C-alpha positions in Angstrom: -13.7 65.9 28.6 -13.0 68.6 31.2 -11.8 67.9 34.7 -14.4 66.7 37.2 -17.1 65.9 34.7 -15.5 63.7 32.1 -15.4 60.0 31.5 -11.9 59.6 33.1 -11.9 60.0 37.0 -9.0 61.6 38.8 -6.1 59.2 39.8 -6.3 60.4 43.3 -10.1 60.5 43.8 -12.7 57.9 43.2 -16.3 59.0 43.6 -18.3 57.3 46.2 -21.5 55.6 45.0 -24.5 53.9 46.4 -25.5 52.5 43.0 -26.5 48.8 43.3 -24.3 48.0 40.4 -21.1 49.5 41.8 -19.5 46.2 42.8 -20.3 44.5 39.6 -18.5 47.1 37.6 -15.2 45.6 38.6 -16.0 42.1 37.6 -14.2 40.5 34.6 -16.0 40.3 31.3 -13.7 37.6 29.9 -16.6 35.3 29.4 -18.3 37.8 27.1 -15.0 38.0 25.2 -15.0 34.4 24.3 -18.7 33.8 23.7 -19.4 32.5 20.2 -23.0 32.6 18.8 -24.4 29.1 18.1 -26.2 28.8 14.8 -29.2 27.4 16.7 -29.2 30.0 19.5 -31.9 32.6 19.5 -30.9 36.2 19.0 -31.9 38.2 22.1 -33.5 41.6 22.4 -33.3 42.9 25.9 -36.3 45.1 26.8 -35.0 47.1 29.8 -37.3 49.5 31.5 -38.4 51.4 34.6 -42.1 51.7 35.4 -43.5 53.3 38.5 -47.2 53.1 37.7 -47.2 50.4 35.1 -47.5 52.4 31.9 -44.1 51.7 30.5 -44.4 48.1 31.7 -47.6 47.6 29.6 -45.7 48.8 26.5 -42.8 46.5 27.4 -44.9 43.4 27.6 -46.6 44.1 24.3 -43.2 44.9 22.8 -41.9 41.4 23.8 -44.9 39.9 22.0 -43.8 41.7 18.9 -40.2 40.6 19.2 -41.2 37.0 19.8 -43.2 36.9 16.5 -39.9 37.0 14.5 -38.4 33.6 14.1 -35.1 33.1 15.8 -35.4 36.2 18.0 -36.4 36.3 21.6 -37.5 39.2 23.7 -36.2 39.3 27.3 -37.9 41.6 29.9 -35.8 43.2 32.6 -36.6 46.1 35.0 -33.9 48.3 36.4 -33.4 48.7 40.2 -35.6 51.1 42.1 -33.8 54.1 43.6 -36.6 55.3 45.8 -37.3 54.0 49.3 -40.3 51.9 50.1 -41.7 54.7 52.2 -41.5 57.1 49.3 -43.1 54.7 46.9 -46.0 54.1 49.4 -46.4 57.9 49.7 -46.5 58.2 45.9 -49.1 55.4 45.8 -47.0 53.3 43.4 -48.5 49.8 42.9 -46.4 46.6 43.6 -44.1 45.5 40.8 -44.8 42.4 38.8 -42.7 39.7 40.3 -42.7 37.8 37.0 -40.3 40.4 35.5 -36.8 40.1 36.9 -34.6 42.9 37.9 -31.4 43.0 35.7 -28.8 41.3 37.9 -25.9 43.3 36.6 -25.3 45.8 33.8 -22.6 43.4 32.5 -25.5 41.2 31.4 -26.1 43.6 28.6 -23.1 42.2 26.7 -25.2 39.1 26.1 -27.9 40.9 24.1 -28.0 41.4 20.4 -30.2 44.4 20.6 -32.1 46.6 23.0 -35.3 48.4 23.6 -35.1 50.8 26.6 -38.3 52.0 28.3 -38.1 55.5 29.7 -40.6 57.3 31.9 -40.3 61.0 31.5 -39.3 63.5 34.1 -39.3 67.1 32.9 -38.7 66.0 29.3 -35.8 63.6 30.0 -35.5 60.0 31.3 -36.4 59.3 34.9 -33.6 59.2 37.4 -33.9 55.4 37.8 -33.0 54.9 34.1 -30.2 57.4 34.3 -28.7 55.7 37.3 -28.8 52.5 35.3 -27.0 54.0 32.4 -24.5 55.5 34.8 -23.7 52.0 36.0 -22.5 50.8 32.6 -19.0 52.3 32.8 -17.1 49.1 32.4 -19.1 48.2 29.3 -18.3 51.7 27.9 -14.6 51.4 28.8 -14.3 48.1 26.8 -17.0 49.2 24.2 -18.8 45.9 24.7 -22.1 47.4 23.3 -20.6 49.1 20.2 -22.4 48.3 17.0 -25.5 46.9 18.7 -28.9 48.4 17.8 -31.1 50.0 20.3 -34.4 51.9 20.5 -36.6 53.8 23.0 -40.2 53.8 24.2 -41.6 56.4 26.6 -44.4 57.4 28.9 -45.3 61.1 29.6 -48.0 62.8 31.6 -49.2 65.0 28.9 -49.0 65.6 25.1 -46.3 68.2 25.6 -44.5 66.2 28.3 -41.6 64.9 26.3 -42.6 62.1 23.9 -39.8 63.2 21.5 -37.4 65.1 23.8 -37.0 62.0 26.1 -35.7 60.0 23.2 -33.5 62.9 21.9 -31.8 63.4 25.2 -31.3 59.6 25.7 -29.5 59.2 22.4 -26.3 60.5 24.1 -26.2 57.3 26.1 -26.1 55.2 22.9 -23.6 57.5 21.2 -21.0 57.1 24.0 -21.4 53.3 23.8 -21.1 53.3 20.0 -24.6 51.8 19.7 -26.9 52.2 16.7 -30.1 54.2 17.3 -33.0 52.5 15.5 -36.2 54.7 15.4 -39.4 53.4 13.8 -39.9 56.4 11.6 -43.4 56.4 10.0 -43.2 52.7 9.2 -46.3 51.9 11.4 -48.4 53.3 8.6 -51.7 55.2 8.7 -52.1 55.1 12.5 -49.1 57.4 12.8 -51.2 60.1 11.2 -54.4 59.4 13.1 -55.8 62.7 14.5 -59.1 61.4 15.8 -57.9 60.2 19.1 -55.1 61.0 21.6 -52.1 58.7 21.0 -48.6 58.5 22.4 -45.6 57.6 20.3 -43.6 59.3 17.6 -41.1 58.5 14.9 -38.6 57.9 17.7 -40.5 55.0 19.2 -43.7 53.9 20.9 -45.2 55.9 23.7 -48.1 56.3 26.1 -49.8 59.2 27.8 -50.3 58.5 31.5 -52.2 61.6 32.4 -52.6 61.8 36.2 -51.7 58.1 36.3 -55.2 56.7 35.9 -55.1 56.6 32.1 -54.2 53.3 30.6 -52.5 52.6 27.3 -54.9 52.5 24.4 -55.0 49.6 22.0 -53.4 51.9 19.4 -50.5 52.7 21.7 -50.0 49.0 22.6 -50.2 48.0 18.9 -47.4 50.5 18.2 -45.3 49.0 21.0 -45.9 45.5 19.5 -44.9 46.8 16.1 -41.7 48.3 17.4 -40.7 45.1 19.0 -41.3 43.2 15.7 -39.4 46.0 13.8 -36.4 45.8 16.1 -36.3 42.0 16.0 -36.2 42.2 12.2 -33.3 44.7 12.3 -31.4 42.6 14.8 -31.9 39.5 12.7 -30.7 41.3 9.5 -27.6 42.7 11.2 -26.7 39.2 12.6 -26.7 37.8 9.1 -24.7 40.6 7.3 
C-alpha cells in the first residue's frame, strides 16, 4: 500500500492512539499458537456487536439461540467498547447497556473462536465508528493471520429501507478479506420469508437485519427469526469446516 495509509507504519513514526485495545496489541499470542482443540470441547461462534439503542443487540441474542441449537457449537455474546462519552450518550438518549453481556476484553480473544457473527449498526451506509474502531484494533491478529480461514458473517440495523441493509455488509467485507477470513452470507436459504412483500422486514442475502426507524421501532418476529436462523446456519458451517 501507499505511504501513510498502508498496513505498514513508518519506521520513524508510530501513530498515537486512544483505542482501548492499544496496549493489548503488543501482547504475545503464543498461547493461541499452541492451543489444540479437545474432541469434547464445544466449537465457539463469537457474536460480536455494537448496539446503541438495542436493535442490533436484540438480533444478537436471538442469533445466539440459533447457534446453541446445533450440537457441539456454542454462541458467545460480546459487545465492543463504546467510543462516545457518557455525556454524549445521555444527550442521545441511549439506554443503559445490558450488564449480562460482557465487553470483549481484548481483540486477541478472537483467536479462540471458530467462527464469527459481527453485528453492525449503520452510519451513512457503512458500519458505525465503534465497530470500525474495533476492527482497527486487530492489527496483531492481521500481522500473524490468526483469523485466516475462519468463517464470518454480518447482521445489521438501519434507520430506513434505503439506509444500508446491503451496503453495510458490502463495505465490511474488506475487513474479512485482509484477515483472510471466509465470508458466509445466508443467501436465500431462509425460504419463503425472504420473498415476503406483505410487511416491512430487514435482512438480505448478506445477513439478518432490522429497521430501527426513529429508534422506537422494535425488531419484528420475522426479523428475529431470520437472526436465529443465521445463527443456526453459521453454527452448521463452523461444525462442517471443523470436521473437514
